[in-house]
Every structure is written in structure tokens, then in C-alpha cells.
SEMIDO-857211 format. One line per field, with one value per residue (C-alpha): residue number from 0; x, y, z. Coordinates in steps of 0.02 Angstrom, whole numbers, plus 32768, in hexadecimal, padded with zeros to 4 digits. Example, Ala and Ser with C-alpha at 12.3 -4.5 7.8 and 13.67 -1.06 7.14 Angstrom:
BEGIN
kedo <- (0	1)
X <- (8267	82AC)
Y <- (7F1F	7FCB)
Z <- (8186	8165)
END
This chain:
BEGIN
kedo <- (0	1	2	3	4	5	6	7	8	9	10	11	12	13	14	15	16	17	18	19	20	21	22	23	24	25	26	27	28	29	30	31	32	33	34	35	36	37	38	39	40	41	42	43	44	45	46	47	48	49	50	51	52	53	54	55	56	57	58	59	60	61	62	63	64	65	66	67	68	69	70	71	72	73	74	75	76	77	78	79	80	81	82	83	84	85	86	87	88	89	90	91	92	93	94	95	96	97	98	99	100	101	102	103	104	105	106	107	108	109	110	111	112	113	114	115	116	117	118	119	120	121	122	123	124	125	126	127	128	129	130	131	132	133	134	135	136	137	138	139	140	141	142	143	144	145	146	147	148	149	150	151	152	153	154	155	156	157	158	159	160	161	162	163	164	165	166	167	168	169	170	171	172	173	174	175	176	177	178	179	180	181	182	183	184	185	186	187	188	189	190	191	192	193	194	195	196	197	198	199	200	201	202	203	204	205	206	207	208	209	210	211	212	213	214	215	216	217	218	219	220	221	222	223	224	225	226	227	228	229	230	231	232	233	234	235	236	237	238	239	240	241	242	243	244	245	246	247	248	249	250	251	252	253	254	255	256	257	258	259	260	261	262	263	264	265	266	267	268	269	270	271	272	273	274	275	276	277	278	279	280	281	282	283	284	285	286	287	288	289	290	291	292	293	294	295	296	297	298	299	300	301	302	303	304	305	306	307	308	309	310	311	312	313	314	315	316	317	318	319	320	321	322	323	324	325	326	327	328	329	330	331	332	333	334	335	336	337	338	339	340	341	342	343	344	345	346	347	348	349	350	351	352	353	354	355	356	357	358	359	360	361	362	363	364	365	366	367	368	369	370	371	372	373	374	375	376	377	378	379	380	381	382	383	384	385	386	387	388	389	390	391	392	393	394	395	396	397	398	399	400	401	402	403	404	405	406	407	408	409	410	411	412	413	414	415	416	417	418	419	420	421	422	423	424	425	426	427	428	429	430	431	432	433	434)
X <- (99AA	999F	9939	98B7	98A5	9893	980B	97AC	97BA	9777	96E5	96BF	96C0	964B	95D3	95D3	95B0	951F	94D5	94E7	949C	9408	93E1	93EC	937B	92F5	92ED	92EB	925A	91F8	9210	91DD	913F	9112	912A	90D6	9176	918B	9223	9260	92CD	9340	93C3	9470	94E6	947D	9476	93D6	93E2	9364	932C	92C9	925B	9256	91CF	920A	9174	910E	919F	920C	92C7	931B	9393	93F5	9433	94C0	952C	950E	956B	94ED	945B	9496	94B1	93FF	93B7	93FE	939D	92E5	92E2	9225	9213	9276	9242	92C0	92BC	92B7	9354	93C1	942A	93B3	9332	92A8	9258	91B0	918E	9239	9238	92E2	9335	93E5	9435	94E1	9550	95C1	9645	9659	96BC	9779	978B	9708	9776	972C	97CD	97DB	9723	9734	97CC	9779	96DC	9720	97D4	980E	985D	97DF	982D	9813	9759	9725	9775	975B	96BF	969E	95F5	95D8	9548	94F8	94C0	9408	9391	9337	9290	9233	9231	92B0	92FD	93AE	942D	94D1	9558	95B3	95F1	9559	94FF	94F9	944C	9487	9522	94B9	942A	9494	953B	95A2	9645	962E	9691	9629	95E3	9529	94B1	9439	939A	9337	9297	9239	917D	9169	90E4	90FB	9187	9178	9175	9212	926D	923F	927E	931E	9344	9320	9389	9418	9421	9428	94B3	9515	9511	9565	95EB	9606	9608	966C	96DD	96E5	96A9	962E	95C0	9517	949D	94D7	9465	9454	943A	93B8	93CD	934D	92C6	930B	93C0	9429	943A	94DF	955C	95B6	95C0	9649	96E1	9760	9815	9877	98FE	987D	9838	98C6	9920	99AB	995F	994C	98E3	98F3	9864	9844	9883	9800	9762	97BD	97DA	971F	96FB	976F	9724	967C	96C4	970D	966B	9626	958C	956E	94F9	94D4	958C	95AF	9528	9564	961A	95F0	957D	9609	967B	95FE	95E0	969A	967C	95E0	963D	9693	95FE	9577	95DE	95FE	9543	952A	95B0	955B	94B0	94F9	9552	94B2	944D	94C9	94D6	9419	93F8	9363	93CE	93E9	9454	93D6	9343	932C	92CE	935D	93DC	9374	936E	9429	944B	93D9	943E	94E3	949E	9489	9544	9564	94DD	94F8	9444	93ED	9376	9408	946A	93F2	9416	94D2	94C0	945C	94DF	956C	9515	94E9	95A0	95EE	9574	9546	9489	9497	951A	94AD	9416	9482	94C1	9411	93CE	9466	9432	9381	937C	93B9	933D	92AB	92D8	92D5	9237	91CF	9220	926B	91E6	921D	92BB	9274	91DB	924B	923D	92BD	9258	92A3	9202	9213	928D	92C4	92CB	936D	937B	93FF	938D	9324	93C1	93FC	9354	9351	9403	93DE	933D	9399	9425	93A3	9356	9400	9439	9394	9332	9279	920A	9151	9108	90C6	9179	919C	922F	9244	9252	9304	9353	9399	9430	9409	9358	9309	9308	93C4	93DA	9376	93F4	945F	9429	9428	94D9	950D	94BF	9513	95B8	95A5	958A	961F	968E	9654	9679	972A	9747	9702	9775	980F	98AF	993B	99AD	9A45	9AD9)
Y <- (6207	629A	6337	6305	6259	62A6	631A	628A	6224	62B6	62CD	6215	621A	62B1	625A	61BE	6227	627F	61DA	618E	6229	622B	6174	618C	6225	61C3	6149	61D5	622D	618B	6174	6229	6211	6173	61C8	626D	62CE	636C	6384	63FC	63E7	6473	6487	64CF	64D5	6456	63D6	63AC	639F	6378	63CE	6361	63C4	6362	6388	6409	6436	64B7	64CF	6467	6448	643D	63AC	63D4	633E	6371	62D4	621E	61F6	6256	6210	615F	6187	61CA	6135	60C4	6122	611D	61DC	61D7	61AB	623F	62EF	637A	63DA	6498	64E5	6462	63DF	6361	62DE	6280	61D6	61D7	611D	60EF	617C	61B0	625B	627D	6329	6364	63BE	6453	649E	6556	65C7	65C3	6514	64F6	6490	63E5	6387	63D9	63BB	6302	62EF	6342	62D9	622F	6234	61FB	6255	6290	622A	6186	619C	6165	60BA	60AD	610E	6131	613C	6195	613E	61B0	614A	611B	6184	613C	616B	60E0	60E8	6175	618C	6151	61DB	61C3	6230	61E5	6207	6232	61AA	6190	61DC	6286	627C	625A	62D2	6367	6344	6351	62F8	6248	626B	6301	62D7	62C8	62A8	6217	6202	6161	6123	61C8	61DA	625F	627D	632F	639A	6420	639E	634E	63F6	641E	6376	6381	6430	6401	6363	63AE	644A	63E0	6372	6405	6461	63C9	63CE	6486	6477	63D7	63D4	648E	645E	64D3	6482	64A2	6453	6473	64DC	64E3	6587	656F	65DE	6669	6657	6683	6665	6600	654B	6530	65A3	6633	66EB	6716	6759	67CC	679B	67EA	681C	6888	68E4	68FD	69A5	69EE	6A2A	6AE5	6AEF	6ABA	6A98	6AB4	6A17	6A0D	6A10	69A7	6920	6921	6910	687A	682E	6835	67E5	6757	6733	66BB	665F	66DC	675E	67C3	67D5	6805	688B	68D7	68D8	693B	69AD	69D2	69F9	6A7E	6AB5	6ADE	6B74	6BB7	6C40	6C7A	6C84	6CAF	6D44	6D73	6D76	6DDC	6E57	6E6C	6E88	6EFF	6F63	6F6D	6FA5	702F	7069	707E	713C	7122	70D1	713B	7113	717A	710B	707B	7010	7020	6FEF	6F58	6F1B	6F35	6ED1	6E46	6E3C	6E32	6DA9	6D33	6D1D	6D10	6CA2	6BE7	6BB9	6B2E	6BA8	6C0C	6B73	6B61	6C17	6BF6	6B5D	6BC3	6C4D	6BCF	6B7A	6C21	6C54	6BAF	6B60	6BA2	6B99	6B5A	6AD6	6A99	6A82	6A27	69B2	698A	6966	6915	6863	6823	67C1	6855	68CC	6852	683C	68F5	6910	6879	680B	6886	687F	67E6	6847	68F7	6959	69E7	69ED	6A38	6A99	6A47	6A5C	6B1A	6B36	6BE4	6BC4	6BD5	6B29	6B56	6B85	6AE9	6A7E	6AD1	6AB4	69FD	69DC	6A31	69CD	6928	695D	697C	68D0	6880	68DF	6900	6881	6864	68D3	68F7	692C	69D1	6A04	6A0B	6992	690C	6854	6813	67CB	6724	66C3	6622	6660	6661	671E	6720	66B5	6736	67BF	679B	6832	68A8	686F	6895	6942	696F	692B	699B	6A33	6A02	69F9	6AA4	6AED	6AA4	6AE8	6B95	6BA2	6B5C	6BC0	6BBA	6B25	6B53	6ADC)
Z <- (A6B6	A63F	A666	A5E4	A631	A6DE	A69F	A64D	A6EC	A752	A6DA	A6E5	A7A2	A7A1	A72B	A797	A833	A7DE	A7A6	A853	A8A5	A82D	A84F	A90C	A906	A8AA	A93C	A9BD	A964	A962	AA1E	AA3E	A9D5	AA33	AADD	AAA5	AAC5	AA60	A9F2	A96D	A8D4	A8A0	A81A	A823	A78F	A732	A7BF	A81C	A8D9	A961	AA02	AA7B	AAF2	AB95	AC17	AC96	AD02	ACA3	AC2B	ABB8	ABBF	AB14	AAF9	AA5B	A9F7	A982	A977	A956	A9F8	AA5F	A9FB	AA1F	AAD8	AAE5	AA89	AB11	AB98	ABC6	ABB5	AB9E	AC56	AC98	ACC4	ACD8	AD7D	AD79	AD2F	AD83	AD2C	AD7A	AD4C	ADA3	AD81	ADD8	ADD3	AE17	AE97	AE55	AE4B	AE0E	AE06	ADD3	AE52	AE31	AEA0	AEC5	AF36	AF34	AEEA	AE65	ADEE	ADC7	ADEE	AE99	AEBD	AE90	AEFE	AF93	AF80	AF4D	AF8A	AEDF	AE4A	ADCB	AD3D	AD9C	ADBD	AD0E	AD25	ADE1	AE14	AECB	AF22	AFC8	B01F	B09F	B136	B135	B19D	B233	B1E8	B190	B0D1	B0CF	B022	AFFE	AFDA	AF7E	AF33	AE9D	ADEF	AD88	AD2A	AC6E	AC69	ACA6	AC39	AB9E	ABC3	ABF5	AB9E	AC3C	AC66	ACA7	AD44	AD7C	AE2A	AE45	AED3	AEBF	AF26	AF1D	AF70	AF67	AF63	AEDF	AE5B	AE19	ADD7	AE5D	AEE6	AE9F	AE96	AF4A	AF8B	AF25	AF68	B01D	B01B	AFB8	B024	B0C2	B07B	B034	B0DA	B129	B0A3	B0C6	B184	B193	B0F9	B0D0	B022	AFCB	AF47	AEF9	AE81	ADD0	AD64	ACA9	AC50	ABC9	AB2F	AB24	AA9F	A9F5	AA25	A9AD	A9E2	A98A	A93A	A98C	A971	A8F4	A94E	A8F8	A8E7	A978	A8FC	A8A2	A939	A9B4	A9AF	AA16	AABD	AAD0	AB70	AC24	AC9C	AD54	ADAB	AE35	ADCB	AD48	ADCB	ADF1	AD37	AD26	ADC2	AD6D	ACD1	AD3A	AD9A	AD16	AD53	ADE0	AD92	AE2F	AE55	ADA1	ADA2	AE45	AE0E	AD71	ADD6	AE51	ADBE	AD87	AE3B	AE4D	ADDB	AE32	AE91	ADF1	AD7D	ADFB	AE34	AD7F	AD62	AE00	ADC8	AD20	AD70	ADF0	AD69	AD01	AD98	ADC3	AD0E	AD05	AD01	AD73	ADFB	AE97	AF2F	AF93	AF62	AFDC	AF5C	AEE0	AF66	AF9B	AEE6	AEDA	AF79	AF3A	AE99	AEF7	AF67	AED1	AEC5	AF80	AFC7	AFDC	B005	AFA3	AF52	AF0E	AED7	AE46	AE16	AE20	ADB2	AD34	AD35	AD1A	AC88	AC39	AC41	AC08	AB8E	AAE2	AAC5	AA11	AA3C	AACB	AA5A	A9DB	AA64	AAA1	A9F4	A9A1	A9CF	A9B7	AA5A	AABF	AA6F	AA85	AB3C	AB65	AB00	AB33	ABB8	AC34	ACBD	AD23	AD53	AD65	AD30	ACF7	AC39	ABC4	AB41	AAA7	AA44	AA4B	A9BD	A9F2	AAAD	AB0E	AB60	ABE0	AC71	AC54	AC56	ACF6	AD4C	AD17	AD51	ADF7	AE11	ADF5	AE69	AEF0	AED6	AEF0	AF8B	AFE6	B04B	B035	B0A1	B0AA	B001	B047	B06D	AFB3	AFAA	AF26	AF4B	AF60	AEC3	AEFB	AEBC	AE5C	AE36	AD89	AD92	ADAF	AD14	ACB1	ACDA	AC41	ABDB	AC70	AC9B	ABE8	ABFC	ACA0	AC5C	ABC5	AC36	ACA3	AC09	ABCF	AC7B	AC77	ABC8	ABF2	AC88	AC30	AC1A	AB99	ABB5	AC1C	AC1D)
END
């Protein structure tokens, strides 16, 4: 087949796919209208796609339909009868008393093939043709729900576009009438089952979660990336290995936002003694150079000692000052503002949606303000929420920021910010490359 014939065949296939998708979407819209389910049409490169907004408690979960294959798969399901549970890859059918939730592995062996082998004692590739179900023995209590672990059903595969052989936990025979009630029962049962897997099989698993794009984020399409050939240059700098290892640890901790944040924070923290002392030296020098300073004046000496203490103390109150000093030394004020305002979603978050994580606001609205102290205070406040436990409100501590919480999922922009600062610290402390 000639190149022209191949191109014509490809165009014909694309046209057929578009026609098939358009016809399938018409049927899906009609079903949504009949069931009073919200949906949205959107266009991308001249093609109209569909987002179905399934009930999700007081929110909606978007199900994006971009291919005829997925449209057909959804049309074969009674999706109108399902509600999505929290931010889990999970659904509930109230009338049938059914909950199904996808399972993910974590820890040292999170790979799907390893997880499938540990659970089902069968190679991952065989599960599609020969699925396995783990039936958990029935409870002695009357009307206790049935619990099974198996390869996820077609409904989860179609609704969430996950591999057919991903394991899931199925619970049947529940008495459940509300979204919050269903989430609570799912979490209680799953946690009890997963603890058994951990204790008895040394297998760490959790309920899979789905990160929903923030409002205004593009549904399809990706940020344009430059060609590596155009941007790579011969290296001229070398970086401190210890904080660099913390930085790369943060980069590798995908899906673990608290761990990511702390790794980047520790990368910055590595330089506290250097830059906090540098600030103290500058303040000390300025104090001594002041013509009014006298070594015979006790007040002058007390102020001098207080200045020196900034660079030496390791108390929590002074850690904020050390973070400020490090950011002031390593981060350019204009570059920082440009970073915070370069992307619309990031700017909107720090202007309008920052409060669920911390009340500390970065004063972006003040055009001439130096944002570095505000950034330092916000990073420090989040660090405290991660590492400190909850205590009585009058003691002035913030509530603990928990893994797998909605707040943790909102850390995306703050993680980008602390990563940016960590990179600037590494760059500022770099030395000429020595081979």
C-alpha cells in the first residue's frame, strides 16, 4: 500500500470513528435527560465530546467520553442507577445494596502484576481469561453482607477506564440509602479486610482514589513540551548530593502528596544553617557598623546577641525565620511572582482557593509586594500541619493534615511551590562542575 493510500485509509477510519462516536453520544444524552443526570458537551480540535456528571454525594464526578468504544461500553451499563462514592474508584447501587471499589497496591510492591499474583495466585495475564474470586467466609451475624475480592467488573472498567484485571472489593446485601452512609460502610469493611491482608499476607493495599481535575483544567490535551534536543546544554554545575537526593525522593513520591511536600521541605531545610547564619552575619555586621552602637551599652549588646541567635537557634519559632532567610537568599522576588502567576489555575488557587490547606495568604494582589516572606510562612504552616498532631485549639496548633484526605489531594499547587523553592536552593548552592 502506497503512502497516499495509507493516509486515505487513516482518514477514512478517523471519519468512521467520529461518526460512530457522535451516534453513541446522542443515545447517552437521551438517557441522561430521561434520568435527570447532568452532562456537558465540549469541543476539542473540531470534535464534540461528552462529560457525564454522575451523582457523588453533594458533588458530581465527571465521566469523560472521548471514544466510541467507551461510549458503547457505557451504553451497556445502567449507569443511571449508580452513585460514585467520595473520591474513590467506587460505586454504589442503593436498591441492590451493592458497593464495588477498586483496589490499589502500595509499599514496596505496588505493581499490578505483583498485586494480582499475591492476591489470586495466578499470573496477571491469565486473569482476563480465567478470573479468580476470593470469597470471604460469611459472618455469623444474620443478614451480614457478602464480601468478595475479584477482578473488577465491567461497570468499573467502563466508568473509570481502568484495566479489566485490576482487583476490586465487592460488597453485597447492604442496607444503605445515602452516599455518606455508603462511604462509611465501604471504608469500615475495606479497612478491616485490608488489615487482614497486611497482618496475614504482608500485603499492603488500599482503596483506589481518582484525582478529579480542578475546575478550569483542560480535560484533554497536554501542555506543550520542548524538544530535549533544543533545551539540553552541556552541564556546567554540580549540586550537593544530600539535598539533591531529597529532591529526587520528592519527585519519585507520586501519589503521596504529604511525603512529596516533606521531601522538598527537607531539601530546603538542609540549607538553613548556611543561609540563616549568613543573614545573622549581615545583621550583626550592620549593627556593629552603626555609629550609635557601643560595646559598653547593655541594650546594644542585647540586640546584638538577639541577632546572632537567629542563626543558631533550632527552636520551632526560629525555624520559620530560618526558612525566610533561606528563601530570601535563594529565590529572586520577580522570578517567584512570575512562577506564581504563570499558570491561570495556579494563580487562581493562591488568590481564591488556598484556605482549605492554610489560612496563610500570599499577597499576589499587591503588585509591588515582595512575596518571599508570604511564601515562607505558607510553606512553614503546611509543614506544621503535616508533622504536628492535633491538640486543643487554645494551644494554637493546626489540625493534622492526613494522608488520603481531600485536603491532601488539594496540595498540588503547594507542592509545586515548595518544589520550586527547593530547586532554587539547589541552584543557589551549586558549584562549577568538577570532573
